[in-house]
ROLUM-579181 format. One line per 8 residues: number of its first residue (from 1); their letters; for each residue x, y, z of N, C-alpha, C. Coordinates in nm, 2 decimals. Example, Ala and Ser with C-alpha at 12.3 -4.5 7.8 and 13.67 -1.06 7.14 Angstrom:
! residues 2
1	AS	1.32 -0.57 0.78 1.23 -0.45 0.78 1.32 -0.33 0.78 | 1.28 -0.22 0.71 1.37 -0.11 0.71 1.29 0.00 0.79
//
This chain:
! residues 215
1	MSDTPTPT	0.61 2.40 5.89 0.64 2.32 5.77 0.52 2.22 5.75 | 0.47 2.22 5.63 0.35 2.14 5.60 0.38 1.99 5.60 | 0.28 1.91 5.65 0.30 1.77 5.65 0.22 1.71 5.53 | 0.17 1.79 5.44 0.10 1.74 5.33 0.19 1.67 5.23 | 0.16 1.54 5.20 0.25 1.47 5.11 0.25 1.52 4.97 | 0.36 1.51 4.90 0.37 1.55 4.76 0.30 1.45 4.68 | 0.21 1.49 4.59 0.14 1.39 4.51 0.23 1.33 4.41 | 0.20 1.20 4.38 0.28 1.13 4.29 0.25 1.17 4.15
9	PEEQAVVA	0.33 1.14 4.04 0.30 1.18 3.91 0.16 1.13 3.86 | 0.13 1.00 3.91 0.00 0.94 3.87 -0.11 1.02 3.93 | -0.10 1.07 4.06 -0.20 1.14 4.13 -0.22 1.28 4.06 | -0.10 1.34 4.02 -0.11 1.47 3.95 -0.19 1.45 3.82 | -0.18 1.34 3.75 -0.25 1.32 3.63 -0.40 1.31 3.65 | -0.44 1.25 3.77 -0.58 1.24 3.80 -0.63 1.38 3.83 | -0.56 1.46 3.90 -0.60 1.60 3.93 -0.62 1.68 3.81 | -0.54 1.66 3.70 -0.55 1.73 3.58 -0.68 1.71 3.51
17	TGGTGELV	-0.75 1.60 3.53 -0.88 1.57 3.47 -0.99 1.57 3.57 | -0.96 1.61 3.69 -1.06 1.60 3.80 -1.09 1.46 3.84 | -1.01 1.36 3.79 -1.03 1.22 3.83 -1.16 1.16 3.77 | -1.22 1.23 3.68 -1.35 1.18 3.62 -1.34 1.14 3.48 | -1.24 1.18 3.41 -1.23 1.15 3.26 -1.33 1.23 3.18 | -1.39 1.34 3.24 -1.49 1.42 3.18 -1.43 1.54 3.11 | -1.49 1.59 3.01 -1.44 1.70 2.94 -1.50 1.83 3.00 | -1.42 1.94 2.99 -1.47 2.07 3.03 -1.57 2.11 2.93
25	AGEYPVDV	-1.68 2.18 2.97 -1.79 2.22 2.88 -1.73 2.31 2.77 | -1.77 2.29 2.65 -1.72 2.37 2.54 -1.60 2.31 2.47 | -1.54 2.21 2.52 -1.43 2.15 2.46 -1.48 2.05 2.35 | -1.39 2.01 2.26 -1.42 1.91 2.16 -1.45 1.78 2.23 | -1.55 1.71 2.19 -1.60 1.59 2.26 -1.51 1.47 2.27 | -1.39 1.48 2.20 -1.29 1.37 2.21 -1.16 1.44 2.24 | -1.09 1.40 2.35 -0.96 1.46 2.38 -0.87 1.36 2.45 | -0.74 1.38 2.44 -0.64 1.30 2.51 -0.57 1.38 2.62
33	DAQLLPEY	-0.58 1.34 2.74 -0.51 1.41 2.85 -0.39 1.33 2.89 | -0.27 1.38 2.88 -0.15 1.31 2.92 -0.06 1.40 3.01 | 0.01 1.33 3.10 0.09 1.39 3.20 0.23 1.37 3.17 | 0.31 1.48 3.15 0.46 1.46 3.14 0.52 1.43 3.28 | 0.58 1.32 3.29 0.64 1.28 3.42 0.77 1.35 3.44 | 0.81 1.38 3.56 0.94 1.45 3.59 1.05 1.35 3.56 | 1.03 1.22 3.56 1.14 1.13 3.55 1.08 1.00 3.49 | 1.15 0.93 3.40 1.11 0.81 3.34 1.22 0.70 3.37
41	SRFMPLIK	1.17 0.57 3.37 1.27 0.46 3.39 1.37 0.46 3.28 | 1.49 0.45 3.31 1.60 0.47 3.21 1.60 0.35 3.11 | 1.58 0.23 3.17 1.60 0.11 3.08 1.47 0.04 3.04 | 1.36 0.08 3.09 1.23 0.02 3.05 1.21 0.04 2.90 | 1.25 0.15 2.83 1.23 0.16 2.69 1.29 0.04 2.61 | 1.39 -0.03 2.66 1.45 -0.14 2.60 1.36 -0.26 2.59 | 1.27 -0.27 2.68 1.19 -0.40 2.68 1.04 -0.37 2.67 | 1.00 -0.25 2.67 0.85 -0.22 2.66 0.78 -0.29 2.55
49	WLIVIPHY	0.85 -0.29 2.43 0.79 -0.35 2.31 0.76 -0.50 2.33 | 0.84 -0.56 2.42 0.84 -0.70 2.44 0.73 -0.74 2.54 | 0.72 -0.66 2.65 0.63 -0.70 2.76 0.48 -0.67 2.73 | 0.46 -0.59 2.62 0.32 -0.57 2.58 0.26 -0.67 2.48 | 0.34 -0.77 2.45 0.29 -0.87 2.35 0.16 -0.93 2.40 | 0.14 -0.96 2.52 0.01 -1.01 2.56 -0.11 -0.92 2.53 | -0.08 -0.79 2.54 -0.19 -0.69 2.50 -0.22 -0.70 2.35 | -0.12 -0.72 2.27 -0.14 -0.73 2.12 -0.23 -0.85 2.09
57	VVLFFLGI	-0.22 -0.96 2.16 -0.30 -1.07 2.14 -0.44 -1.04 2.18 | -0.46 -0.98 2.30 -0.60 -0.94 2.34 -0.66 -0.84 2.25 | -0.58 -0.74 2.20 -0.64 -0.64 2.11 -0.68 -0.70 1.98 | -0.61 -0.81 1.94 -0.65 -0.87 1.81 -0.79 -0.92 1.82 | -0.83 -0.99 1.93 -0.96 -1.04 1.95 -1.06 -0.93 1.98 | -1.02 -0.83 2.05 -1.11 -0.71 2.07 -1.14 -0.64 1.94 | -1.04 -0.64 1.85 -1.06 -0.58 1.72 -1.16 -0.65 1.64 | -1.16 -0.79 1.65 -1.26 -0.86 1.58 -1.40 -0.83 1.63
65	GAAFVAFI	-1.41 -0.82 1.76 -1.53 -0.79 1.82 -1.58 -0.65 1.78 | -1.48 -0.56 1.77 -1.52 -0.42 1.73 -1.57 -0.41 1.59 | -1.52 -0.50 1.50 -1.57 -0.50 1.36 -1.71 -0.55 1.36 | -1.75 -0.65 1.44 -1.89 -0.69 1.45 -1.98 -0.58 1.51 | -1.93 -0.52 1.61 -2.01 -0.41 1.68 -2.03 -0.30 1.58 | -1.93 -0.26 1.51 -1.94 -0.15 1.41 -2.05 -0.18 1.30 | -2.05 -0.31 1.26 -2.14 -0.36 1.16 -2.28 -0.34 1.21 | -2.31 -0.39 1.33 -2.44 -0.38 1.39 -2.48 -0.24 1.41
73	AFFATLFT	-2.39 -0.16 1.47 -2.41 -0.02 1.50 -2.45 0.06 1.37 | -2.39 0.02 1.26 -2.42 0.08 1.13 -2.57 0.08 1.10 | -2.63 -0.04 1.11 -2.77 -0.05 1.09 -2.86 0.01 1.20 | -2.81 0.00 1.32 -2.89 0.05 1.44 -2.90 0.20 1.42 | -2.79 0.27 1.38 -2.79 0.41 1.36 -2.87 0.45 1.24 | -2.87 0.37 1.13 -2.95 0.39 1.01 -3.10 0.39 1.04 | -3.14 0.31 1.13 -3.29 0.29 1.16 -3.33 0.37 1.28 | -3.24 0.40 1.37 -3.29 0.47 1.50 -3.23 0.61 1.52
81	ARYPEGMW	-3.13 0.64 1.44 -3.06 0.77 1.45 -2.99 0.78 1.59 | -2.95 0.67 1.64 -2.88 0.66 1.77 -2.77 0.55 1.76 | -2.66 0.58 1.81 -2.55 0.48 1.83 -2.58 0.41 1.96 | -2.62 0.28 1.96 -2.65 0.21 2.08 -2.54 0.23 2.19 | -2.58 0.28 2.30 -2.48 0.32 2.40 -2.39 0.21 2.45 | -2.44 0.09 2.46 -2.36 -0.02 2.50 -2.25 -0.05 2.40 | -2.29 -0.04 2.27 -2.19 -0.07 2.17 -2.09 0.05 2.16 | -2.14 0.17 2.18 -2.05 0.29 2.18 -1.95 0.27 2.29
89	NYMYGVQR	-1.99 0.23 2.41 -1.90 0.21 2.52 -1.79 0.10 2.50 | -1.84 0.00 2.43 -1.74 -0.11 2.39 -1.63 -0.05 2.30 | -1.68 0.02 2.19 -1.58 0.08 2.10 -1.49 0.18 2.17 | -1.55 0.26 2.26 -1.47 0.35 2.34 -1.36 0.28 2.42 | -1.40 0.17 2.48 -1.31 0.09 2.56 -1.20 0.03 2.48 | -1.23 -0.02 2.36 -1.12 -0.07 2.27 -1.02 0.04 2.23 | -1.08 0.16 2.19 -0.99 0.27 2.16 -0.90 0.31 2.28 | -0.96 0.31 2.39 -0.89 0.34 2.51 -0.77 0.24 2.54
97	WAMRVLAY	-0.81 0.12 2.53 -0.71 0.01 2.55 -0.59 0.02 2.45 | -0.63 0.04 2.33 -0.52 0.05 2.22 -0.43 0.17 2.24 | -0.50 0.28 2.29 -0.42 0.40 2.31 -0.32 0.39 2.42 | -0.36 0.32 2.53 -0.27 0.30 2.64 -0.15 0.22 2.60 | -0.18 0.11 2.53 -0.07 0.03 2.48 0.03 0.10 2.39 | -0.03 0.18 2.30 0.05 0.26 2.21 0.13 0.37 2.29 | 0.07 0.43 2.38 0.14 0.53 2.46 0.25 0.47 2.54 | 0.23 0.35 2.59 0.34 0.28 2.66 0.46 0.25 2.57
105	TMLITDKY	0.43 0.20 2.45 0.54 0.16 2.36 0.60 0.29 2.30 | 0.53 0.40 2.30 0.59 0.52 2.25 0.65 0.61 2.36 | 0.66 0.54 2.48 0.74 0.59 2.59 0.69 0.71 2.67 | 0.57 0.76 2.65 0.52 0.87 2.72 0.46 0.84 2.86 | 0.45 0.71 2.89 0.40 0.67 3.02 0.48 0.54 3.06 | 0.51 0.53 3.19 0.58 0.41 3.24 0.48 0.32 3.31 | 0.36 0.35 3.32 0.26 0.27 3.38 0.21 0.16 3.28 | 0.24 0.03 3.32 0.20 -0.08 3.24 0.05 -0.08 3.22
113	PPFTLQET	0.00 -0.08 3.09 -0.14 -0.07 3.06 -0.22 -0.18 3.13 | -0.33 -0.15 3.19 -0.42 -0.25 3.25 -0.50 -0.32 3.15 | -0.53 -0.45 3.19 -0.62 -0.53 3.10 -0.76 -0.50 3.13 | -0.81 -0.39 3.08 -0.95 -0.35 3.11 -0.99 -0.25 3.00 | -1.12 -0.26 2.97 -1.18 -0.16 2.88 -1.22 -0.03 2.95 | -1.22 -0.04 3.08 -1.26 0.08 3.16 -1.15 0.18 3.19 | -1.19 0.29 3.23 -1.10 0.40 3.28 -1.04 0.36 3.41 | -0.91 0.38 3.43 -0.85 0.36 3.56 -0.79 0.50 3.60
121	PDDTIQLQ	-0.83 0.55 3.72 -0.80 0.69 3.76 -0.65 0.72 3.78 | -0.56 0.62 3.79 -0.42 0.64 3.81 -0.34 0.65 3.67 | -0.42 0.64 3.56 -0.35 0.65 3.43 -0.29 0.79 3.41 | -0.17 0.79 3.36 -0.10 0.92 3.33 -0.14 0.96 3.18 | -0.22 0.88 3.11 -0.27 0.92 2.99 -0.42 0.87 2.98 | -0.51 0.96 2.95 -0.65 0.92 2.95 -0.72 0.97 2.82 | -0.81 0.89 2.77 -0.89 0.92 2.66 -1.03 0.96 2.71 | -1.07 1.09 2.67 -1.19 1.14 2.72 -1.29 1.16 2.60
129	AEYPERVS	-1.41 1.11 2.61 -1.50 1.12 2.50 -1.64 1.13 2.56 | -1.73 1.20 2.48 -1.87 1.22 2.52 -1.96 1.14 2.42 | -2.05 1.07 2.48 -2.15 0.99 2.40 -2.25 1.08 2.33 | -2.26 1.07 2.20 -2.36 1.16 2.12 -2.50 1.10 2.14 | -2.59 1.19 2.18 -2.73 1.14 2.20 -2.80 1.11 2.07 | -2.77 1.19 1.97 -2.83 1.17 1.84 -2.72 1.16 1.73 | -2.74 1.08 1.63 -2.65 1.06 1.52 -2.73 1.06 1.39 | -2.69 1.14 1.29 -2.76 1.14 1.17 -2.77 1.00 1.11
137	RWRPFFAW	-2.89 0.97 1.06 -2.91 0.83 1.00 -2.81 0.80 0.89 | -2.77 0.91 0.82 -2.69 0.88 0.70 -2.54 0.90 0.73 | -2.51 0.94 0.85 -2.37 0.97 0.88 -2.28 0.85 0.86 | -2.32 0.72 0.89 -2.23 0.61 0.87 -2.19 0.59 0.72 | -2.27 0.65 0.63 -2.24 0.64 0.49 -2.12 0.73 0.44 | -2.12 0.85 0.51 -2.02 0.95 0.46 -1.92 1.00 0.56 | -1.93 0.96 0.68 -1.83 1.01 0.78 -1.69 0.97 0.75 | -1.67 0.85 0.70 -1.53 0.81 0.66 -1.48 0.89 0.55
145	LIVIPYLI	-1.57 0.94 0.46 -1.52 1.01 0.34 -1.49 1.15 0.37 | -1.57 1.22 0.45 -1.55 1.37 0.47 -1.44 1.39 0.58 | -1.40 1.28 0.65 -1.29 1.30 0.74 -1.15 1.28 0.68 | -1.15 1.24 0.55 -1.02 1.21 0.48 -0.92 1.33 0.49 | -0.96 1.45 0.47 -0.86 1.56 0.48 -0.80 1.57 0.62 | -0.88 1.55 0.72 -0.83 1.56 0.86 -0.75 1.43 0.88 | -0.79 1.32 0.83 -0.71 1.19 0.85 -0.58 1.20 0.79 | -0.56 1.26 0.68 -0.43 1.28 0.61 -0.34 1.36 0.70
153	VASLIFMV	-0.39 1.47 0.75 -0.31 1.56 0.84 -0.27 1.48 0.97 | -0.37 1.41 1.03 -0.36 1.34 1.15 -0.25 1.23 1.13 | -0.25 1.16 1.02 -0.15 1.06 0.99 -0.01 1.11 0.98 | 0.00 1.23 0.92 0.13 1.29 0.91 0.18 1.34 1.05 | 0.09 1.39 1.13 0.13 1.43 1.27 0.17 1.31 1.35 | 0.10 1.20 1.33 0.13 1.08 1.41 0.26 1.02 1.36 | 0.30 1.03 1.24 0.43 0.99 1.19 0.54 1.07 1.25 | 0.52 1.20 1.26 0.62 1.29 1.33 0.62 1.25 1.48
161	AQICSFFA	0.51 1.22 1.54 0.51 1.18 1.68 0.59 1.05 1.70 | 0.58 0.96 1.61 0.66 0.83 1.62 0.81 0.86 1.61 | 0.85 0.96 1.52 0.99 1.00 1.51 1.03 1.06 1.64 | 0.95 1.15 1.70 0.98 1.21 1.83 0.99 1.10 1.94 | 0.91 1.00 1.93 0.93 0.89 2.03 1.06 0.82 2.01 | 1.11 0.81 1.89 1.25 0.75 1.87 1.35 0.84 1.94 | 1.34 0.97 1.92 1.44 1.06 1.99 1.42 1.06 2.14 | 1.30 1.04 2.19 1.27 1.03 2.33 1.34 0.91 2.39
169	FFTILFTK	1.35 0.81 2.31 1.42 0.69 2.36 1.56 0.72 2.41 | 1.63 0.81 2.34 1.77 0.84 2.38 1.77 0.94 2.49 | 1.67 1.04 2.49 1.67 1.13 2.60 1.64 1.07 2.73 | 1.55 0.97 2.73 1.52 0.89 2.85 1.65 0.81 2.89 | 1.71 0.75 2.80 1.83 0.66 2.82 1.94 0.74 2.89 | 1.96 0.87 2.85 2.07 0.94 2.90 2.03 1.04 3.01 | 1.91 1.09 3.02 1.87 1.19 3.11 1.75 1.15 3.20 | 1.68 1.04 3.16 1.56 0.99 3.23 1.44 1.09 3.22
177	RIPEGLFN	1.45 1.17 3.11 1.34 1.27 3.09 1.31 1.28 2.94 | 1.19 1.33 2.92 1.14 1.36 2.78 1.13 1.51 2.77 | 1.20 1.58 2.68 1.18 1.72 2.66 1.03 1.76 2.64 | 0.99 1.86 2.69 0.85 1.90 2.68 0.80 1.91 2.54 | 0.89 1.97 2.45 0.85 1.99 2.31 0.83 1.85 2.24 | 0.91 1.75 2.27 0.89 1.62 2.21 0.76 1.56 2.26 | 0.74 1.57 2.39 0.62 1.52 2.46 0.49 1.58 2.40 | 0.49 1.71 2.38 0.37 1.77 2.32 0.34 1.73 2.18
185	VIRNGFTW	0.45 1.70 2.10 0.42 1.65 1.97 0.36 1.51 1.97 | 0.41 1.43 2.06 0.36 1.29 2.07 0.21 1.30 2.12 | 0.19 1.38 2.22 0.05 1.39 2.28 -0.04 1.44 2.17 | 0.00 1.54 2.09 -0.09 1.59 1.99 -0.11 1.48 1.88 | -0.01 1.40 1.85 -0.03 1.29 1.76 -0.14 1.20 1.80 | -0.14 1.17 1.93 -0.25 1.08 1.99 -0.39 1.15 1.98 | -0.39 1.28 2.01 -0.52 1.35 2.01 -0.58 1.35 1.87 | -0.50 1.39 1.77 -0.55 1.40 1.63 -0.59 1.26 1.58
193	YMRANFYS	-0.51 1.15 1.62 -0.54 1.02 1.57 -0.67 0.97 1.63 | -0.69 0.99 1.76 -0.81 0.95 1.83 -0.94 1.02 1.78 | -0.92 1.15 1.75 -1.04 1.23 1.70 -1.07 1.18 1.56 | -0.98 1.15 1.48 -1.00 1.09 1.35 -1.08 0.96 1.36 | -1.03 0.87 1.45 -1.10 0.74 1.46 -1.24 0.76 1.51 | -1.27 0.84 1.61 -1.40 0.86 1.66 -1.50 0.91 1.55 | -1.45 1.01 1.47 -1.54 1.06 1.37 -1.56 0.96 1.26 | -1.45 0.89 1.22 -1.47 0.79 1.11 -1.57 0.69 1.14
201	YWMSTKYP	-1.58 0.65 1.27 -1.67 0.55 1.31 -1.80 0.61 1.37 | -1.83 0.73 1.33 -1.94 0.81 1.37 -1.97 0.80 1.52 | -1.87 0.79 1.60 -1.88 0.79 1.75 -1.88 0.93 1.80 | -1.84 1.02 1.71 -1.85 1.17 1.74 -1.91 1.23 1.62 | -2.00 1.33 1.64 -2.07 1.39 1.53 -2.02 1.53 1.50 | -1.92 1.58 1.57 -1.86 1.71 1.55 -1.73 1.69 1.47 | -1.72 1.76 1.36 -1.60 1.75 1.28 -1.48 1.79 1.36 | -1.37 1.71 1.36 -1.25 1.75 1.45 -1.18 1.87 1.40
209	PFEWDED	-1.14 1.96 1.49 -1.08 2.08 1.45 -0.93 2.07 1.41 | -0.89 2.15 1.31 -0.75 2.15 1.27 -0.67 2.25 1.36 | -0.65 2.20 1.48 -0.58 2.29 1.58 -0.48 2.21 1.66 | -0.37 2.28 1.70 -0.26 2.23 1.78 -0.28 2.27 1.92 | -0.27 2.17 2.01 -0.29 2.20 2.15 -0.15 2.22 2.22 | -0.13 2.34 2.27 0.00 2.37 2.33 0.00 2.34 2.48 | -0.11 2.31 2.54 -0.12 2.29 2.69 -0.05 2.16 2.73
//
């Protein structure tokens, strides 16, 4: 009989991404990796919206900082054809932070979001992105415009994901589980939303694909 301990759900999530937050070669440069847990806290959904209020306060100020960073990055990209890596990392961190909080309130993770811009390896949901070495000088002028068709679809999918989160509230309350189908819709909602955000802010230079992830 093996003495090897069974990995926790959080450890399984780390294994799914290799613990690095890096994308597999050939994948789209922005992705969301989430782990469906075998069991969720039955009553936490009743108070999650309340206990994340401190995060909303912090995100408000981080959002102000992101607006200034995006403004400076606009001109930096225009003159150098590069998104300054430090600024890109800050924007990436803000997106990561916001996604964790949203994932927590939409019930697909029970891990309270950490107060950090950095990746934490025990997260059951991770935002993975690759820094673009070169960015077209003119991309900041039109990225927000050409992403509109994708953004419309992404917004609709995210609305459906929010509805699925509402139903997940009751499945967790009565069974302590989220049906895999509901979970996949919510996860895809996050993936599409994050890809739209990254492209809109020219943090990714590859147009996001109109594809549904079944994995």
